[in-house]
Every structure is written in structure tokens, then in C-alpha cells.
C-alpha positions in Angstrom: -1.9 43.2 6.8 0.5 39.9 6.1 1.3 41.5 2.5 2.1 44.3 4.4 4.6 43.0 6.2 5.7 40.8 3.2 6.6 43.8 1.4 8.1 45.1 3.9 10.3 42.4 5.0 11.1 42.1 0.9 12.6 44.9 0.7 14.8 44.8 3.8 16.1 42.0 2.3 16.9 43.4 -0.3 19.0 46.0 1.1 21.0 43.5 3.2 21.4 41.3 0.3 23.1 44.7 -1.6 24.9 45.6 1.4 26.4 42.4 1.4 27.9 42.7 -1.6 29.3 45.8 -0.8 31.4 44.2 1.7 32.4 41.3 -0.2 33.7 43.3 -3.0 35.8 44.9 0.1 37.1 42.1 1.5 38.6 40.8 -1.5 40.2 44.3 -2.4 41.4 43.9 1.4 42.9 40.7 1.2 44.6 41.4 -2.5 46.1 44.6 -0.8 47.7 42.8 2.0 49.6 40.5 -0.3 50.9 43.6 -1.8 51.6 45.2 1.2 53.4 42.2 2.5 55.5 42.4 -0.6 56.2 46.9 0.0 57.5 45.4 3.4 59.5 42.8 2.3 61.1 45.0 -0.5 61.8 48.1 1.8 63.4 45.6 4.1 67.2 45.7 2.7 67.4 49.6 2.6 66.6 49.2 6.7 69.3 47.0 6.4 72.4 48.6 4.6 72.0 51.9 6.1 71.8 50.7 9.5 74.9 48.2 8.1 76.9 51.8 7.0 75.8 53.7 10.2 77.6 50.6 12.8 80.5 51.1 10.3 81.0 54.7 10.9 80.1 53.5 14.5 83.0 51.8 15.1 85.6 54.7 12.8 84.9 56.4 15.9 81.5 58.4 14.7 78.4 58.7 16.4 79.8 61.2 19.5 78.1 64.1 18.9 75.1 63.4 16.8 72.0 66.0 18.4 69.6 63.1 16.6 71.5 60.5 19.4 72.2 62.6 21.9 69.3 62.6 25.1 68.2 65.6 26.3 69.5 66.2 30.1 65.5 67.7 31.2 62.8 66.3 29.0 60.2 69.2 28.8 58.0 68.0 25.9 57.3 64.6 24.2 55.6 64.7 20.8 54.0 61.4 19.6 53.7 60.5 16.3 50.5 59.2 15.6 49.8 56.6 12.9 46.4 55.7 11.3 44.3 54.9 8.5 42.2 57.6 6.2 39.3 55.2 5.9 37.2 53.4 8.3 35.8 49.8 8.6 38.7 48.6 9.6 37.6 46.7 12.8 39.2 48.0 15.9 42.6 49.0 14.0 42.0 53.0 14.2 40.8 52.8 17.8 43.3 50.9 19.5 46.0 53.2 18.3 44.7 55.7 18.5 44.0 54.2 22.6 47.6 53.7 22.9 48.4 56.9 21.8 46.5 58.6 24.0 47.9 57.1 26.8 50.8 58.3 26.0 49.8 61.4 25.5 47.4 61.4 29.5 50.9 59.6 31.0 52.9 62.9 29.6 50.4 65.6 30.9 50.5 63.4 34.8 53.9 63.4 34.1 54.1 67.4 34.2 54.8 67.3 30.9 54.2 69.1 28.1 52.7 67.6 25.4 53.4 67.9 21.0 51.0 66.0 18.8 51.7 64.8 14.9 48.5 63.3 13.0 49.2 60.8 10.8 46.0 59.5 8.5 42.7 61.3 9.2 41.0 59.1 11.9 43.7 60.4 14.1 43.0 64.4 13.1 39.2 63.6 13.6 39.8 62.1 17.2 42.1 65.0 18.7 40.8 67.4 17.0 36.8 66.5 18.5 38.3 66.0 21.7 39.9 69.4 22.0 44.1 68.5 21.9 46.7 70.6 20.3 47.4 69.1 17.1 51.3 70.7 15.4 50.9 69.0 12.3 48.5 66.3 9.9 49.3 64.5 7.5 47.1 62.2 5.6 45.9 61.4 2.3 48.1 57.7 2.2 47.3 55.4 4.6 46.8 52.7 2.0 49.5 52.9 0.2 52.3 55.3 1.3 55.7 56.4 -0.6 58.9 57.8 0.4 58.3 60.7 0.2 55.3 60.5 2.5 57.9 59.3 5.3 60.1 62.0 4.2 57.4 64.9 4.2 57.0 63.3 8.3 60.3 62.5 9.0 61.4 66.4 7.7 59.2 67.6 10.4 59.8 65.8 13.1 63.9 65.6 12.3 63.3 69.6 12.7 61.1 70.3 15.6 63.5 67.8 18.0 67.0 69.6 16.9 65.4 72.7 17.0 64.4 71.9 20.5 61.1 72.1 20.8 60.6 68.6 21.2 63.1 66.5 23.4 61.3 63.2 22.7 59.7 62.1 19.9 57.3 59.0 20.1 56.0 56.7 17.6 52.3 54.9 17.7 51.8 52.5 15.1 50.1 49.0 14.3 52.2 46.4 13.8 51.5 43.8 11.4 52.6 40.7 12.9 50.5 38.0 10.9 47.3 38.6 8.5 45.8 37.2 12.1 47.9 39.8 15.0 48.0 42.7 15.0 49.5 44.8 17.7 49.7 49.0 19.0 52.7 49.9 19.8 54.4 52.9 21.1 57.8 53.1 21.5 60.7 55.7 21.5 61.4 57.4 17.7 63.7 60.4 19.0 66.0 60.4 19.7 67.0 57.9 17.9 68.5 54.4 19.1 71.8 54.3 19.4 71.3 50.1 19.9 73.3 49.7 17.1 75.7 52.3 17.2 77.0 50.7 21.2 76.1 47.1 19.3 78.9 48.0 16.6 81.5 48.1 19.4 80.9 45.0 20.8 82.4 41.4 20.1 86.2 40.7 18.8 85.5 39.6 15.6 86.7 41.2 12.4 85.6 44.0 11.2 85.5 45.6 7.8 88.6 48.4 7.6 87.4 51.5 5.8 88.0 55.3 4.7 85.9 57.9 4.7 86.3 60.8 3.3 84.7 63.4 4.3 84.5 62.5 8.0 82.6 59.8 10.1 81.0 62.7 12.3 79.9 63.8 9.1 78.7 61.4 7.2 77.2 60.4 10.3 75.0 63.4 10.7 73.9 63.3 6.9 73.3 59.7 7.4 71.0 59.8 10.2 67.8 61.7 8.8 68.2 58.9 5.8 67.9 56.6 8.9 64.7 58.0 10.7 62.8 58.4 7.2 64.1 54.5 6.7 62.6 53.7 10.5 59.2 56.0 9.5 58.5 54.5 6.3 59.0 51.1 7.4 56.0 51.4 10.3 54.0 53.4 7.5 54.3 50.4 5.5 53.0 48.1 8.5 50.6 50.3 9.2 49.2 50.0 6.1 49.6 46.1 6.0 47.8 46.1 9.0 44.8 48.8 8.2 44.4 46.0 4.8 44.1 43.0 6.8 42.0 44.5 9.9 39.6 45.7 6.9 39.4 42.2 5.3 38.4 40.9 9.0 35.5 43.3 9.6 34.4 43.1 6.1 34.6 38.6 5.9 32.2 39.5 9.4 30.1 41.9 8.1 29.3 39.6 5.1 28.9 36.8 7.2 26.3 38.5 9.4 24.2 39.7 6.4 23.9 36.3 5.1 22.8 35.4 8.9 20.6 38.4 8.6 19.2 37.6 5.4 18.7 33.6 6.4 16.3 34.8 9.3 14.8 37.4 7.3 13.5 34.4 5.0 12.4 32.4 7.4 10.7 35.4 8.6 9.2 36.1 5.4 7.7 33.1 4.6 6.3 32.3 7.5 4.7 35.6 7.1 3.9 34.2 3.3 1.9 31.6 4.9 0.3 33.2 7.7 -0.7 35.3 5.3 -1.7 31.8 2.4 -3.9 30.4 5.9 -5.9 33.6 6.1 -6.4 34.0 1.9 -7.9 30.1 2.4 -10.2 31.1 5.5 -11.8 33.7 4.1 -11.9 32.2 0.7 -14.2 29.2 2.7 -15.5 31.0 5.0 -17.0 33.2 1.7 -18.0 30.1 0.3 -19.9 28.3 2.7 -21.8 32.2 3.7 -22.3 32.3 -0.4 -23.2 28.5 0.0 -25.6 29.7 3.0 -26.8 32.2 1.7 -28.0 30.3 -2.0 -29.4 26.8 -0.3 -31.5 28.8 2.9 -34.4 29.8 0.7 -35.0 27.2 -1.9 -35.4 25.0 1.6 -37.9 27.0 2.5 -39.8 27.3 -0.7 -40.4 24.0 -0.5 -40.9 23.5 3.4 -44.0 25.8 2.1 -45.3 24.1 -1.2 -45.1 21.1 0.6 -47.2 21.7 3.9 -49.2 23.8 1.2 -50.1 20.7 -0.5 -50.7 18.1 2.2 -52.1 19.8 4.8 -55.9 20.2 3.1 -55.8 16.7 2.6 -55.3 15.7 6.2 -57.9 18.1 7.1 -60.6 17.0 4.7 -59.8 13.1 5.5 -60.5 14.7 9.3 -63.3 15.4 7.6 -64.5 12.6 6.3 
């Protein structure tokens, strides 16, 4: 019985050790990818800053008053949410946190008597909302680990088309903001109409401003640049989400590796106790068997000696009494 328990424990320890190797490898891979994701975030920042600066210069020249991507709607009937999640799990609460934030936004929209639109980025968001019966207008996946600018362009093109056509009156972007290696936060921010803060800030202040001549007109240039600005913002969100996913997966896999190590230690102790119990039982069985064998071998001999002794001694006693 003890031997069978020991075999079961050995198989379980071997299984946990195999799992530990996998989680450790995934932890190391995620840790290496975090560094690359941070580098990509830093590399994309100058482009966003430069295009923002150009838009500010255009605003200083009087552009932006009639751009459709900047104009808030008088009546908001339909609010769309773009949800950015991962394609894979094993990343702790990374996917569930941003999904819950997006779902709260959708529920608030419906409670306010408005329609909702839903654009999912990543297989986890698509699977979650489809399973719960939400209507999905568009779904994009397959690039959550390493998003490219072309991926951001495709998503932004769809959202921009829906917004400019009047299908969407407002668009919100739900993604995970990368603050540090140990801190990531799920946020929901307005995506369209584009935040005109950068443009209004450009008209403030008394500092010197550069004087540019624009060809074609500033408004026309701005209308062409604003879609690129939307793409840059979305691309930055995808990069932050990718870095957050790698950081969350690295923490989750480290926790899984530590738990596996702890479980192996506990199972090893249980197996050692079972082995000791097995050895003790075997020793007791051997000792018991030896004692029984000794008794079986010595018992008949003693009876034979007693019988011979009394067979020789008793007649002499009787003869003595006779005399």
C-alpha cells in the first residue's frame, strides 16, 4: 500500500517539475520581451511628439476649426469602445482587468439610454464578449505581443471611417497603461473626437512662435495629419499594452514557478514520510517473520528433548521406589 502511494507521489512530483520548467522558460522569455517592448515605446515617442508639434503649428496658423475629427457631436447617440487585450492567457489579471473596465463603460452607456459599439483587439476580448452575447462591430487579433504600425493603421482606419460617417458619435479606448515593471493600470480614455487640448494649448502663451508658410492651406494639411495623429495615439496604446502584457506574464510565471517549487518540496516531504513508513513496515514484517520462523524451528526440538528426557529418567525413578 505504501509502495503504491510512493509511486503516485513520484509521478506527481515529476509532473510538477515539468510544469515548473515550462513556467520558468515563459518567465525568462517574458522578461526579455519587456525590455524590447519598452524600447519600442521609447522609439515611437519622438514621432508622436513631432506630429503633435506640427499640429500645434497648424493650429497657430488658424487651422482646426472645421476638422470633423475634432468636433464633438451635439447629440451623442452611440458610443464605441475599442478594447485592447492579449491573444494569449497566462498573464495573471492583465486581460480580465481591461475587459472589466471596458464592460463597465458599455454598461454605463446602455444605462444612459445610448447605443454601444464594440471593437475588439486581441483574441481574449473577442472570446469574452462573443461568449456573453455582445455585438462586435470589428475584431483584430494576432499581433498583441509585437504590434506594428500597420496594425494600428488598420484599426484606426476602421474607427475613423465609422466616426466620420456618423455611425459612431464618440469612441473610447480601453487599454492597459504601462507605468513601470511592477505597475500597470487599465484605463478608458476618449479616443474620438480627438482631444483638442494640444491645439488649444498652442494658442496660449506669449512666447515667440515660428512663422510658417503652408501650402496647401493649414486646414487641408491638418485634415490630412489628424488621421496620422490618431494612428500614432493608437499605436502608442498598443505598445503600452504589449509591454504591460509581458510584465504581467513575467510576474504570473514567476509566481507559478515559485508555487511549483513549494509544491515539489511539500510532495517530497510526504513521499519521504511514505518511504519511511514503507521501510518501517517492511522491517516489521521481516522481524515478525524471523521471529515466527524461529519459533517454528525451536518449538518441536524442545518438545523432543523433553520427551526423551522423561523417557529415560522416569523408569529409573520407578525402579528406585521399587527397591
